[in-house]
TORKOL-4160 file (C-alpha; in steps of 0.2 Angstrom, whole numbers, padded with zeros to 4 digits, m for minus):
473
<pt num="1" X="m0460" Y="m0311" Z="0061"/>
<pt num="2" X="m0477" Y="m0305" Z="0056"/>
<pt num="3" X="m0476" Y="m0287" Z="0049"/>
<pt num="4" X="m0493" Y="m0286" Z="0040"/>
<pt num="5" X="m0486" Y="m0279" Z="0025"/>
<pt num="6" X="m0488" Y="m0285" Z="0007"/>
<pt num="7" X="m0471" Y="m0279" Z="0003"/>
<pt num="8" X="m0456" Y="m0269" Z="0011"/>
<pt num="9" X="m0461" Y="m0251" Z="0009"/>
<pt num="10" X="m0480" Y="m0253" Z="0009"/>
<pt num="11" X="m0489" Y="m0239" Z="0017"/>
<pt num="12" X="m0506" Y="m0233" Z="0020"/>
<pt num="13" X="m0512" Y="m0214" Z="0022"/>
<pt num="14" X="m0527" Y="m0213" Z="0032"/>
<pt num="15" X="m0529" Y="m0195" Z="0033"/>
<pt num="16" X="m0523" Y="m0180" Z="0022"/>
<pt num="17" X="m0533" Y="m0165" Z="0024"/>
<pt num="18" X="m0529" Y="m0147" Z="0021"/>
<pt num="19" X="m0540" Y="m0133" Z="0030"/>
<pt num="20" X="m0539" Y="m0117" Z="0020"/>
<pt num="21" X="m0536" Y="m0100" Z="0027"/>
<pt num="22" X="m0554" Y="m0095" Z="0032"/>
<pt num="23" X="m0553" Y="m0110" Z="0043"/>
<pt num="24" X="m0569" Y="m0118" Z="0037"/>
<pt num="25" X="m0566" Y="m0125" Z="0019"/>
<pt num="26" X="m0557" Y="m0142" Z="0020"/>
<pt num="27" X="m0550" Y="m0152" Z="0006"/>
<pt num="28" X="m0546" Y="m0171" Z="0006"/>
<pt num="29" X="m0530" Y="m0170" Z="m0003"/>
<pt num="30" X="m0530" Y="m0188" Z="m0009"/>
<pt num="31" X="m0547" Y="m0185" Z="m0018"/>
<pt num="32" X="m0546" Y="m0167" Z="m0024"/>
<pt num="33" X="m0527" Y="m0168" Z="m0031"/>
<pt num="34" X="m0517" Y="m0182" Z="m0039"/>
<pt num="35" X="m0503" Y="m0185" Z="m0026"/>
<pt num="36" X="m0486" Y="m0187" Z="m0031"/>
<pt num="37" X="m0474" Y="m0188" Z="m0016"/>
<pt num="38" X="m0474" Y="m0183" Z="0003"/>
<pt num="39" X="m0458" Y="m0179" Z="0012"/>
<pt num="40" X="m0456" Y="m0178" Z="0030"/>
<pt num="41" X="m0439" Y="m0172" Z="0037"/>
<pt num="42" X="m0433" Y="m0174" Z="0055"/>
<pt num="43" X="m0417" Y="m0170" Z="0063"/>
<pt num="44" X="m0409" Y="m0171" Z="0080"/>
<pt num="45" X="m0404" Y="m0152" Z="0079"/>
<pt num="46" X="m0419" Y="m0145" Z="0073"/>
<pt num="47" X="m0435" Y="m0141" Z="0085"/>
<pt num="48" X="m0447" Y="m0142" Z="0071"/>
<pt num="49" X="m0454" Y="m0156" Z="0058"/>
<pt num="50" X="m0453" Y="m0150" Z="0041"/>
<pt num="51" X="m0458" Y="m0157" Z="0025"/>
<pt num="52" X="m0467" Y="m0156" Z="0008"/>
<pt num="53" X="m0481" Y="m0163" Z="m0002"/>
<pt num="54" X="m0480" Y="m0163" Z="m0021"/>
<pt num="55" X="m0497" Y="m0164" Z="m0031"/>
<pt num="56" X="m0503" Y="m0162" Z="m0049"/>
<pt num="57" X="m0519" Y="m0151" Z="m0051"/>
<pt num="58" X="m0530" Y="m0154" Z="m0066"/>
<pt num="59" X="m0544" Y="m0143" Z="m0059"/>
<pt num="60" X="m0535" Y="m0126" Z="m0055"/>
<pt num="61" X="m0538" Y="m0129" Z="m0037"/>
<pt num="62" X="m0523" Y="m0119" Z="m0031"/>
<pt num="63" X="m0532" Y="m0103" Z="m0038"/>
<pt num="64" X="m0550" Y="m0107" Z="m0032"/>
<pt num="65" X="m0543" Y="m0110" Z="m0015"/>
<pt num="66" X="m0532" Y="m0095" Z="m0015"/>
<pt num="67" X="m0517" Y="m0104" Z="m0009"/>
<pt num="68" X="m0505" Y="m0092" Z="m0002"/>
<pt num="69" X="m0495" Y="m0103" Z="0010"/>
<pt num="70" X="m0506" Y="m0101" Z="0026"/>
<pt num="71" X="m0516" Y="m0116" Z="0026"/>
<pt num="72" X="m0516" Y="m0130" Z="0039"/>
<pt num="73" X="m0512" Y="m0148" Z="0036"/>
<pt num="74" X="m0517" Y="m0164" Z="0046"/>
<pt num="75" X="m0511" Y="m0181" Z="0040"/>
<pt num="76" X="m0509" Y="m0199" Z="0047"/>
<pt num="77" X="m0498" Y="m0212" Z="0038"/>
<pt num="78" X="m0494" Y="m0230" Z="0044"/>
<pt num="79" X="m0484" Y="m0243" Z="0038"/>
<pt num="80" X="m0482" Y="m0260" Z="0045"/>
<pt num="81" X="m0467" Y="m0259" Z="0057"/>
<pt num="82" X="m0455" Y="m0275" Z="0060"/>
<pt num="83" X="m0450" Y="m0274" Z="0078"/>
<pt num="84" X="m0430" Y="m0277" Z="0079"/>
<pt num="85" X="m0433" Y="m0285" Z="0097"/>
<pt num="86" X="m0449" Y="m0292" Z="0103"/>
<pt num="87" X="m0456" Y="m0283" Z="0119"/>
<pt num="88" X="m0444" Y="m0269" Z="0119"/>
<pt num="89" X="m0458" Y="m0257" Z="0116"/>
<pt num="90" X="m0472" Y="m0263" Z="0123"/>
<pt num="91" X="m0490" Y="m0254" Z="0123"/>
<pt num="92" X="m0485" Y="m0240" Z="0111"/>
<pt num="93" X="m0494" Y="m0243" Z="0095"/>
<pt num="94" X="m0496" Y="m0224" Z="0094"/>
<pt num="95" X="m0477" Y="m0222" Z="0092"/>
<pt num="96" X="m0478" Y="m0233" Z="0076"/>
<pt num="97" X="m0489" Y="m0220" Z="0066"/>
<pt num="98" X="m0484" Y="m0203" Z="0059"/>
<pt num="99" X="m0500" Y="m0194" Z="0067"/>
<pt num="100" X="m0502" Y="m0175" Z="0065"/>
<pt num="101" X="m0520" Y="m0174" Z="0068"/>
<pt num="102" X="m0521" Y="m0168" Z="0085"/>
<pt num="103" X="m0505" Y="m0156" Z="0082"/>
<pt num="104" X="m0508" Y="m0149" Z="0063"/>
<pt num="105" X="m0494" Y="m0143" Z="0053"/>
<pt num="106" X="m0493" Y="m0126" Z="0045"/>
<pt num="107" X="m0491" Y="m0124" Z="0025"/>
<pt num="108" X="m0479" Y="m0109" Z="0025"/>
<pt num="109" X="m0474" Y="m0109" Z="0007"/>
<pt num="110" X="m0478" Y="m0114" Z="m0012"/>
<pt num="111" X="m0461" Y="m0113" Z="m0020"/>
<pt num="112" X="m0464" Y="m0122" Z="m0036"/>
<pt num="113" X="m0479" Y="m0121" Z="m0048"/>
<pt num="114" X="m0475" Y="m0128" Z="m0066"/>
<pt num="115" X="m0486" Y="m0135" Z="m0080"/>
<pt num="116" X="m0481" Y="m0152" Z="m0084"/>
<pt num="117" X="m0494" Y="m0156" Z="m0098"/>
<pt num="118" X="m0509" Y="m0147" Z="m0106"/>
<pt num="119" X="m0522" Y="m0144" Z="m0091"/>
<pt num="120" X="m0511" Y="m0151" Z="m0078"/>
<pt num="121" X="m0499" Y="m0141" Z="m0066"/>
<pt num="122" X="m0488" Y="m0148" Z="m0053"/>
<pt num="123" X="m0484" Y="m0139" Z="m0037"/>
<pt num="124" X="m0475" Y="m0142" Z="m0020"/>
<pt num="125" X="m0483" Y="m0137" Z="m0004"/>
<pt num="126" X="m0470" Y="m0135" Z="0011"/>
<pt num="127" X="m0475" Y="m0137" Z="0028"/>
<pt num="128" X="m0467" Y="m0134" Z="0046"/>
<pt num="129" X="m0473" Y="m0138" Z="0064"/>
<pt num="130" X="m0486" Y="m0126" Z="0070"/>
<pt num="131" X="m0476" Y="m0121" Z="0085"/>
<pt num="132" X="m0462" Y="m0114" Z="0073"/>
<pt num="133" X="m0474" Y="m0103" Z="0065"/>
<pt num="134" X="m0481" Y="m0096" Z="0082"/>
<pt num="135" X="m0462" Y="m0094" Z="0087"/>
<pt num="136" X="m0459" Y="m0083" Z="0072"/>
<pt num="137" X="m0472" Y="m0070" Z="0078"/>
<pt num="138" X="m0469" Y="m0072" Z="0097"/>
<pt num="139" X="m0457" Y="m0062" Z="0107"/>
<pt num="140" X="m0456" Y="m0066" Z="0126"/>
<pt num="141" X="m0450" Y="m0055" Z="0140"/>
<pt num="142" X="m0451" Y="m0065" Z="0156"/>
<pt num="143" X="m0444" Y="m0067" Z="0173"/>
<pt num="144" X="m0439" Y="m0084" Z="0180"/>
<pt num="145" X="m0431" Y="m0077" Z="0195"/>
<pt num="146" X="m0444" Y="m0079" Z="0209"/>
<pt num="147" X="m0452" Y="m0095" Z="0202"/>
<pt num="148" X="m0450" Y="m0109" Z="0189"/>
<pt num="149" X="m0432" Y="m0106" Z="0190"/>
<pt num="150" X="m0426" Y="m0125" Z="0186"/>
<pt num="151" X="m0421" Y="m0126" Z="0168"/>
<pt num="152" X="m0433" Y="m0140" Z="0165"/>
<pt num="153" X="m0448" Y="m0131" Z="0172"/>
<pt num="154" X="m0444" Y="m0115" Z="0161"/>
<pt num="155" X="m0443" Y="m0127" Z="0145"/>
<pt num="156" X="m0460" Y="m0134" Z="0149"/>
<pt num="157" X="m0467" Y="m0117" Z="0153"/>
<pt num="158" X="m0461" Y="m0109" Z="0136"/>
<pt num="159" X="m0468" Y="m0123" Z="0126"/>
<pt num="160" X="m0484" Y="m0125" Z="0134"/>
<pt num="161" X="m0489" Y="m0107" Z="0138"/>
<pt num="162" X="m0480" Y="m0097" Z="0126"/>
<pt num="163" X="m0481" Y="m0108" Z="0111"/>
<pt num="164" X="m0497" Y="m0117" Z="0116"/>
<pt num="165" X="m0489" Y="m0134" Z="0112"/>
<pt num="166" X="m0502" Y="m0148" Z="0116"/>
<pt num="167" X="m0497" Y="m0156" Z="0132"/>
<pt num="168" X="m0497" Y="m0174" Z="0124"/>
<pt num="169" X="m0482" Y="m0169" Z="0113"/>
<pt num="170" X="m0471" Y="m0167" Z="0129"/>
<pt num="171" X="m0473" Y="m0185" Z="0135"/>
<pt num="172" X="m0473" Y="m0203" Z="0128"/>
<pt num="173" X="m0488" Y="m0214" Z="0127"/>
<pt num="174" X="m0484" Y="m0221" Z="0145"/>
<pt num="175" X="m0485" Y="m0202" Z="0152"/>
<pt num="176" X="m0466" Y="m0201" Z="0154"/>
<pt num="177" X="m0460" Y="m0183" Z="0151"/>
<pt num="178" X="m0450" Y="m0178" Z="0136"/>
<pt num="179" X="m0441" Y="m0165" Z="0146"/>
<pt num="180" X="m0427" Y="m0173" Z="0155"/>
<pt num="181" X="m0425" Y="m0166" Z="0172"/>
<pt num="182" X="m0411" Y="m0154" Z="0177"/>
<pt num="183" X="m0402" Y="m0149" Z="0191"/>
<pt num="184" X="m0401" Y="m0132" Z="0201"/>
<pt num="185" X="m0412" Y="m0117" Z="0203"/>
<pt num="186" X="m0407" Y="m0104" Z="0190"/>
<pt num="187" X="m0412" Y="m0086" Z="0189"/>
<pt num="188" X="m0414" Y="m0080" Z="0172"/>
<pt num="189" X="m0424" Y="m0066" Z="0163"/>
<pt num="190" X="m0430" Y="m0069" Z="0145"/>
<pt num="191" X="m0428" Y="m0052" Z="0136"/>
<pt num="192" X="m0437" Y="m0050" Z="0120"/>
<pt num="193" X="m0433" Y="m0067" Z="0114"/>
<pt num="194" X="m0441" Y="m0080" Z="0103"/>
<pt num="195" X="m0445" Y="m0095" Z="0114"/>
<pt num="196" X="m0438" Y="m0107" Z="0104"/>
<pt num="197" X="m0422" Y="m0098" Z="0103"/>
<pt num="198" X="m0421" Y="m0096" Z="0121"/>
<pt num="199" X="m0424" Y="m0115" Z="0125"/>
<pt num="200" X="m0409" Y="m0118" Z="0111"/>
<pt num="201" X="m0398" Y="m0107" Z="0123"/>
<pt num="202" X="m0404" Y="m0117" Z="0138"/>
<pt num="203" X="m0397" Y="m0133" Z="0131"/>
<pt num="204" X="m0380" Y="m0125" Z="0134"/>
<pt num="205" X="m0382" Y="m0123" Z="0152"/>
<pt num="206" X="m0393" Y="m0137" Z="0158"/>
<pt num="207" X="m0386" Y="m0152" Z="0169"/>
<pt num="208" X="m0396" Y="m0168" Z="0170"/>
<pt num="209" X="m0403" Y="m0173" Z="0186"/>
<pt num="210" X="m0404" Y="m0192" Z="0179"/>
<pt num="211" X="m0385" Y="m0193" Z="0174"/>
<pt num="212" X="m0376" Y="m0176" Z="0178"/>
<pt num="213" X="m0374" Y="m0175" Z="0159"/>
<pt num="214" X="m0373" Y="m0158" Z="0151"/>
<pt num="215" X="m0375" Y="m0164" Z="0132"/>
<pt num="216" X="m0393" Y="m0159" Z="0130"/>
<pt num="217" X="m0402" Y="m0159" Z="0113"/>
<pt num="218" X="m0418" Y="m0150" Z="0109"/>
<pt num="219" X="m0428" Y="m0157" Z="0095"/>
<pt num="220" X="m0444" Y="m0162" Z="0088"/>
<pt num="221" X="m0448" Y="m0179" Z="0080"/>
<pt num="222" X="m0465" Y="m0187" Z="0075"/>
<pt num="223" X="m0468" Y="m0192" Z="0093"/>
<pt num="224" X="m0466" Y="m0175" Z="0100"/>
<pt num="225" X="m0454" Y="m0162" Z="0106"/>
<pt num="226" X="m0439" Y="m0167" Z="0116"/>
<pt num="227" X="m0427" Y="m0159" Z="0128"/>
<pt num="228" X="m0415" Y="m0173" Z="0132"/>
<pt num="229" X="m0397" Y="m0179" Z="0136"/>
<pt num="230" X="m0388" Y="m0188" Z="0122"/>
<pt num="231" X="m0385" Y="m0202" Z="0136"/>
<pt num="232" X="m0403" Y="m0205" Z="0138"/>
<pt num="233" X="m0404" Y="m0208" Z="0120"/>
<pt num="234" X="m0388" Y="m0219" Z="0119"/>
<pt num="235" X="m0397" Y="m0229" Z="0134"/>
<pt num="236" X="m0411" Y="m0236" Z="0123"/>
<pt num="237" X="m0412" Y="m0252" Z="0115"/>
<pt num="238" X="m0410" Y="m0252" Z="0096"/>
<pt num="239" X="m0426" Y="m0250" Z="0086"/>
<pt num="240" X="m0420" Y="m0256" Z="0070"/>
<pt num="241" X="m0408" Y="m0269" Z="0062"/>
<pt num="242" X="m0400" Y="m0265" Z="0045"/>
<pt num="243" X="m0387" Y="m0274" Z="0035"/>
<pt num="244" X="m0378" Y="m0270" Z="0019"/>
<pt num="245" X="m0375" Y="m0288" Z="0013"/>
<pt num="246" X="m0386" Y="m0302" Z="0005"/>
<pt num="247" X="m0403" Y="m0309" Z="0012"/>
<pt num="248" X="m0399" Y="m0317" Z="0029"/>
<pt num="249" X="m0381" Y="m0310" Z="0030"/>
<pt num="250" X="m0385" Y="m0302" Z="0047"/>
<pt num="251" X="m0393" Y="m0317" Z="0054"/>
<pt num="252" X="m0377" Y="m0327" Z="0056"/>
<pt num="253" X="m0368" Y="m0315" Z="0065"/>
<pt num="254" X="m0380" Y="m0308" Z="0078"/>
<pt num="255" X="m0389" Y="m0315" Z="0092"/>
<pt num="256" X="m0404" Y="m0305" Z="0090"/>
<pt num="257" X="m0421" Y="m0308" Z="0081"/>
<pt num="258" X="m0416" Y="m0322" Z="0069"/>
<pt num="259" X="m0433" Y="m0322" Z="0059"/>
<pt num="260" X="m0427" Y="m0321" Z="0041"/>
<pt num="261" X="m0443" Y="m0320" Z="0030"/>
<pt num="262" X="m0442" Y="m0311" Z="0014"/>
<pt num="263" X="m0452" Y="m0296" Z="0018"/>
<pt num="264" X="m0442" Y="m0294" Z="0035"/>
<pt num="265" X="m0426" Y="m0296" Z="0026"/>
<pt num="266" X="m0431" Y="m0282" Z="0013"/>
<pt num="267" X="m0434" Y="m0271" Z="0027"/>
<pt num="268" X="m0417" Y="m0273" Z="0034"/>
<pt num="269" X="m0407" Y="m0273" Z="0019"/>
<pt num="270" X="m0399" Y="m0256" Z="0016"/>
<pt num="271" X="m0403" Y="m0250" Z="m0002"/>
<pt num="272" X="m0387" Y="m0240" Z="m0003"/>
<pt num="273" X="m0375" Y="m0232" Z="0008"/>
<pt num="274" X="m0360" Y="m0220" Z="0011"/>
<pt num="275" X="m0349" Y="m0223" Z="0025"/>
<pt num="276" X="m0343" Y="m0206" Z="0031"/>
<pt num="277" X="m0328" Y="m0204" Z="0041"/>
<pt num="278" X="m0328" Y="m0185" Z="0042"/>
<pt num="279" X="m0315" Y="m0185" Z="0056"/>
<pt num="280" X="m0305" Y="m0168" Z="0051"/>
<pt num="281" X="m0289" Y="m0168" Z="0064"/>
<pt num="282" X="m0287" Y="m0149" Z="0060"/>
<pt num="283" X="m0305" Y="m0143" Z="0060"/>
<pt num="284" X="m0308" Y="m0154" Z="0076"/>
<pt num="285" X="m0292" Y="m0147" Z="0084"/>
<pt num="286" X="m0298" Y="m0129" Z="0081"/>
<pt num="287" X="m0316" Y="m0133" Z="0086"/>
<pt num="288" X="m0312" Y="m0140" Z="0103"/>
<pt num="289" X="m0314" Y="m0159" Z="0100"/>
<pt num="290" X="m0297" Y="m0164" Z="0108"/>
<pt num="291" X="m0296" Y="m0151" Z="0119"/>
<pt num="292" X="m0299" Y="m0133" Z="0125"/>
<pt num="293" X="m0299" Y="m0120" Z="0140"/>
<pt num="294" X="m0313" Y="m0110" Z="0147"/>
<pt num="295" X="m0309" Y="m0094" Z="0157"/>
<pt num="296" X="m0323" Y="m0088" Z="0169"/>
<pt num="297" X="m0322" Y="m0070" Z="0174"/>
<pt num="298" X="m0331" Y="m0069" Z="0191"/>
<pt num="299" X="m0339" Y="m0051" Z="0191"/>
<pt num="300" X="m0344" Y="m0052" Z="0209"/>
<pt num="301" X="m0328" Y="m0058" Z="0217"/>
<pt num="302" X="m0316" Y="m0049" Z="0203"/>
<pt num="303" X="m0308" Y="m0066" Z="0199"/>
<pt num="304" X="m0302" Y="m0077" Z="0185"/>
<pt num="305" X="m0305" Y="m0095" Z="0186"/>
<pt num="306" X="m0298" Y="m0108" Z="0172"/>
<pt num="307" X="m0305" Y="m0125" Z="0168"/>
<pt num="308" X="m0296" Y="m0136" Z="0155"/>
<pt num="309" X="m0301" Y="m0151" Z="0145"/>
<pt num="310" X="m0289" Y="m0165" Z="0137"/>
<pt num="311" X="m0298" Y="m0177" Z="0126"/>
<pt num="312" X="m0284" Y="m0190" Z="0128"/>
<pt num="313" X="m0281" Y="m0188" Z="0147"/>
<pt num="314" X="m0300" Y="m0187" Z="0151"/>
<pt num="315" X="m0304" Y="m0198" Z="0166"/>
<pt num="316" X="m0322" Y="m0196" Z="0163"/>
<pt num="317" X="m0322" Y="m0201" Z="0146"/>
<pt num="318" X="m0332" Y="m0218" Z="0150"/>
<pt num="319" X="m0342" Y="m0210" Z="0164"/>
<pt num="320" X="m0358" Y="m0209" Z="0156"/>
<pt num="321" X="m0367" Y="m0219" Z="0142"/>
<pt num="322" X="m0359" Y="m0220" Z="0125"/>
<pt num="323" X="m0361" Y="m0227" Z="0109"/>
<pt num="324" X="m0343" Y="m0233" Z="0108"/>
<pt num="325" X="m0330" Y="m0233" Z="0122"/>
<pt num="326" X="m0314" Y="m0231" Z="0112"/>
<pt num="327" X="m0306" Y="m0214" Z="0105"/>
<pt num="328" X="m0304" Y="m0211" Z="0087"/>
<pt num="329" X="m0288" Y="m0201" Z="0088"/>
<pt num="330" X="m0273" Y="m0206" Z="0098"/>
<pt num="331" X="m0261" Y="m0193" Z="0107"/>
<pt num="332" X="m0245" Y="m0199" Z="0099"/>
<pt num="333" X="m0252" Y="m0196" Z="0081"/>
<pt num="334" X="m0257" Y="m0179" Z="0087"/>
<pt num="335" X="m0239" Y="m0176" Z="0093"/>
<pt num="336" X="m0244" Y="m0162" Z="0106"/>
<pt num="337" X="m0241" Y="m0159" Z="0125"/>
<pt num="338" X="m0256" Y="m0157" Z="0136"/>
<pt num="339" X="m0254" Y="m0139" Z="0137"/>
<pt num="340" X="m0253" Y="m0137" Z="0119"/>
<pt num="341" X="m0269" Y="m0147" Z="0118"/>
<pt num="342" X="m0279" Y="m0136" Z="0131"/>
<pt num="343" X="m0274" Y="m0120" Z="0122"/>
<pt num="344" X="m0281" Y="m0125" Z="0105"/>
<pt num="345" X="m0298" Y="m0118" Z="0109"/>
<pt num="346" X="m0301" Y="m0105" Z="0122"/>
<pt num="347" X="m0316" Y="m0098" Z="0128"/>
<pt num="348" X="m0321" Y="m0083" Z="0140"/>
<pt num="349" X="m0338" Y="m0082" Z="0150"/>
<pt num="350" X="m0344" Y="m0071" Z="0164"/>
<pt num="351" X="m0352" Y="m0076" Z="0179"/>
<pt num="352" X="m0356" Y="m0069" Z="0197"/>
<pt num="353" X="m0355" Y="m0080" Z="0212"/>
<pt num="354" X="m0349" Y="m0081" Z="0230"/>
<pt num="355" X="m0337" Y="m0091" Z="0239"/>
<pt num="356" X="m0350" Y="m0104" Z="0241"/>
<pt num="357" X="m0354" Y="m0106" Z="0223"/>
<pt num="358" X="m0370" Y="m0097" Z="0224"/>
<pt num="359" X="m0377" Y="m0085" Z="0211"/>
<pt num="360" X="m0377" Y="m0066" Z="0215"/>
<pt num="361" X="m0384" Y="m0059" Z="0200"/>
<pt num="362" X="m0401" Y="m0055" Z="0209"/>
<pt num="363" X="m0394" Y="m0059" Z="0226"/>
<pt num="364" X="m0405" Y="m0074" Z="0228"/>
<pt num="365" X="m0392" Y="m0087" Z="0231"/>
<pt num="366" X="m0398" Y="m0099" Z="0217"/>
<pt num="367" X="m0388" Y="m0109" Z="0206"/>
<pt num="368" X="m0375" Y="m0100" Z="0194"/>
<pt num="369" X="m0372" Y="m0102" Z="0176"/>
<pt num="370" X="m0365" Y="m0119" Z="0173"/>
<pt num="371" X="m0356" Y="m0114" Z="0157"/>
<pt num="372" X="m0339" Y="m0117" Z="0164"/>
<pt num="373" X="m0343" Y="m0135" Z="0168"/>
<pt num="374" X="m0353" Y="m0139" Z="0151"/>
<pt num="375" X="m0344" Y="m0129" Z="0138"/>
<pt num="376" X="m0329" Y="m0140" Z="0135"/>
<pt num="377" X="m0335" Y="m0157" Z="0136"/>
<pt num="378" X="m0351" Y="m0152" Z="0126"/>
<pt num="379" X="m0341" Y="m0145" Z="0111"/>
<pt num="380" X="m0331" Y="m0161" Z="0110"/>
<pt num="381" X="m0345" Y="m0172" Z="0111"/>
<pt num="382" X="m0355" Y="m0163" Z="0097"/>
<pt num="383" X="m0340" Y="m0164" Z="0087"/>
<pt num="384" X="m0338" Y="m0182" Z="0089"/>
<pt num="385" X="m0355" Y="m0184" Z="0082"/>
<pt num="386" X="m0356" Y="m0171" Z="0068"/>
<pt num="387" X="m0338" Y="m0174" Z="0062"/>
<pt num="388" X="m0335" Y="m0192" Z="0067"/>
<pt num="389" X="m0341" Y="m0208" Z="0060"/>
<pt num="390" X="m0358" Y="m0208" Z="0052"/>
<pt num="391" X="m0367" Y="m0218" Z="0038"/>
<pt num="392" X="m0378" Y="m0211" Z="0026"/>
<pt num="393" X="m0390" Y="m0224" Z="0020"/>
<pt num="394" X="m0407" Y="m0227" Z="0012"/>
<pt num="395" X="m0419" Y="m0242" Z="0017"/>
<pt num="396" X="m0437" Y="m0247" Z="0015"/>
<pt num="397" X="m0447" Y="m0236" Z="0026"/>
<pt num="398" X="m0457" Y="m0239" Z="0041"/>
<pt num="399" X="m0466" Y="m0226" Z="0052"/>
<pt num="400" X="m0460" Y="m0233" Z="0069"/>
<pt num="401" X="m0442" Y="m0226" Z="0067"/>
<pt num="402" X="m0439" Y="m0209" Z="0071"/>
<pt num="403" X="m0424" Y="m0197" Z="0075"/>
<pt num="404" X="m0417" Y="m0200" Z="0092"/>
<pt num="405" X="m0419" Y="m0219" Z="0090"/>
<pt num="406" X="m0404" Y="m0232" Z="0090"/>
<pt num="407" X="m0402" Y="m0244" Z="0077"/>
<pt num="408" X="m0390" Y="m0258" Z="0074"/>
<pt num="409" X="m0380" Y="m0258" Z="0058"/>
<pt num="410" X="m0370" Y="m0272" Z="0050"/>
<pt num="411" X="m0359" Y="m0267" Z="0036"/>
<pt num="412" X="m0352" Y="m0281" Z="0025"/>
<pt num="413" X="m0332" Y="m0284" Z="0024"/>
<pt num="414" X="m0328" Y="m0279" Z="0006"/>
<pt num="415" X="m0313" Y="m0288" Z="m0003"/>
<pt num="416" X="m0300" Y="m0295" Z="0010"/>
<pt num="417" X="m0296" Y="m0314" Z="0012"/>
<pt num="418" X="m0305" Y="m0329" Z="0018"/>
<pt num="419" X="m0299" Y="m0326" Z="0035"/>
<pt num="420" X="m0309" Y="m0310" Z="0037"/>
<pt num="421" X="m0325" Y="m0310" Z="0044"/>
<pt num="422" X="m0342" Y="m0308" Z="0035"/>
<pt num="423" X="m0346" Y="m0292" Z="0046"/>
<pt num="424" X="m0334" Y="m0277" Z="0046"/>
<pt num="425" X="m0332" Y="m0276" Z="0066"/>
<pt num="426" X="m0325" Y="m0259" Z="0066"/>
<pt num="427" X="m0339" Y="m0249" Z="0058"/>
<pt num="428" X="m0355" Y="m0262" Z="0063"/>
<pt num="429" X="m0364" Y="m0259" Z="0079"/>
<pt num="430" X="m0376" Y="m0248" Z="0086"/>
<pt num="431" X="m0379" Y="m0230" Z="0079"/>
<pt num="432" X="m0389" Y="m0215" Z="0084"/>
<pt num="433" X="m0401" Y="m0209" Z="0070"/>
<pt num="434" X="m0397" Y="m0190" Z="0068"/>
<pt num="435" X="m0407" Y="m0185" Z="0052"/>
<pt num="436" X="m0422" Y="m0194" Z="0044"/>
<pt num="437" X="m0432" Y="m0192" Z="0029"/>
<pt num="438" X="m0447" Y="m0201" Z="0026"/>
<pt num="439" X="m0452" Y="m0202" Z="0007"/>
<pt num="440" X="m0469" Y="m0209" Z="0001"/>
<pt num="441" X="m0470" Y="m0211" Z="m0017"/>
<pt num="442" X="m0487" Y="m0212" Z="m0024"/>
<pt num="443" X="m0483" Y="m0217" Z="m0042"/>
<pt num="444" X="m0472" Y="m0232" Z="m0035"/>
<pt num="445" X="m0482" Y="m0233" Z="m0020"/>
<pt num="446" X="m0467" Y="m0236" Z="m0010"/>
<pt num="447" X="m0460" Y="m0228" Z="0008"/>
<pt num="448" X="m0441" Y="m0226" Z="0009"/>
<pt num="449" X="m0431" Y="m0218" Z="0023"/>
<pt num="450" X="m0416" Y="m0208" Z="0020"/>
<pt num="451" X="m0406" Y="m0208" Z="0036"/>
<pt num="452" X="m0389" Y="m0201" Z="0044"/>
<pt num="453" X="m0384" Y="m0212" Z="0058"/>
<pt num="454" X="m0369" Y="m0207" Z="0070"/>
<pt num="455" X="m0358" Y="m0214" Z="0083"/>
<pt num="456" X="m0346" Y="m0206" Z="0095"/>
<pt num="457" X="m0332" Y="m0218" Z="0095"/>
<pt num="458" X="m0325" Y="m0235" Z="0090"/>
<pt num="459" X="m0329" Y="m0252" Z="0098"/>
<pt num="460" X="m0311" Y="m0257" Z="0100"/>
<pt num="461" X="m0294" Y="m0247" Z="0097"/>
<pt num="462" X="m0291" Y="m0242" Z="0080"/>
<pt num="463" X="m0273" Y="m0250" Z="0080"/>
<pt num="464" X="m0266" Y="m0257" Z="0062"/>
<pt num="465" X="m0265" Y="m0276" Z="0062"/>
<pt num="466" X="m0247" Y="m0280" Z="0056"/>
<pt num="467" X="m0238" Y="m0296" Z="0055"/>
<pt num="468" X="m0221" Y="m0300" Z="0060"/>
<pt num="469" X="m0214" Y="m0295" Z="0043"/>
<pt num="470" X="m0223" Y="m0277" Z="0044"/>
<pt num="471" X="m0236" Y="m0282" Z="0032"/>
<pt num="472" X="m0255" Y="m0277" Z="0036"/>
<pt num="473" X="m0265" Y="m0293" Z="0039"/>
């Protein structure tokens, strides 16, 4: 595999400019400062990119430029990117860059300024996506009753027309929208709300036209802003292959790309990791992962309707795309009846609909709130990801990878005997990138990635392996 890298973690900054508060003066940061470090943070549960630049200043530029945390930043960084599978992502060279030239970032804080030697000071410039800054000063009162009353259309309207997000951030290089289409025509009023807060609320009500899923996430990464279901993310091919073993350890056990040059193997090798099994049966029980009940108060018909959810008896558990298909808990271990399980978490919501399930809030007979259908499965799914199996790891970095991508991770078996496989089959496999930190270090000229990757189940049932004599094998 040809990567074009001289070594794993090599990177090139092709643009790094700061426009001062007057909008005219521009500083080339790689020339006017001594760059120390660039950090870029992404999260599957954050609607904005955040990060920081640490610089050393020998010319008192911070005072001459009157830096107050109101400057604009443009940057473009690229690293050679090893493709996990050839031809999986054709014609998308732009997604292999971190490029904030068309959608500049906003410097909003300078928290640290310290002297490190005579005549030299060190300070940090923290930045955030521009639309997050606009959102902080924007309150919207708007009606989606007569028009644009599909949730997907509302999201797009708020981003484009209220937050002035460039349209290119709402689609991929092939022109496919990052806003996954939703079902129904929902009448809603935005009442003195921040646009991003209102969109976050909409994730809890939206149902996908593509797969009928209610598990929407609203997040930003280097490639744009996304309003998508977890299932559409799970359905993507893995974009990275990582392993915790020696050079070539993964090649013997996968049928993917078997190129094993030194640089490629360095990209794949995990520098350090923690396997986080955050399952807390007590908290997950209270939070609604294993069961729950929702009581809907129909104000129009003066009627109560109840819907229950049981993780263990859920016939739709594998109805939609998952990372893994086996549950991490079993009902015998919990030791509770179905009635007890569904009473562990109770929600009450209000609605107004007629006999034919049409919304009567505005008497327009549109689609009513879907919270009764979405709340139970949604809270279970997100607890599976946030309090489930995850790996916190650090690897050599490349800019093609981003939050929302799938990766394949092989973890080496530790200890055991000669009959144990080289790969830990229970915890190896596909994972979803939940959080990602790109760290570009100038003193060492290296790019590393700190990631937390998650999965929502197990590849096979977690059953102890016991021999005829009752010992673990």
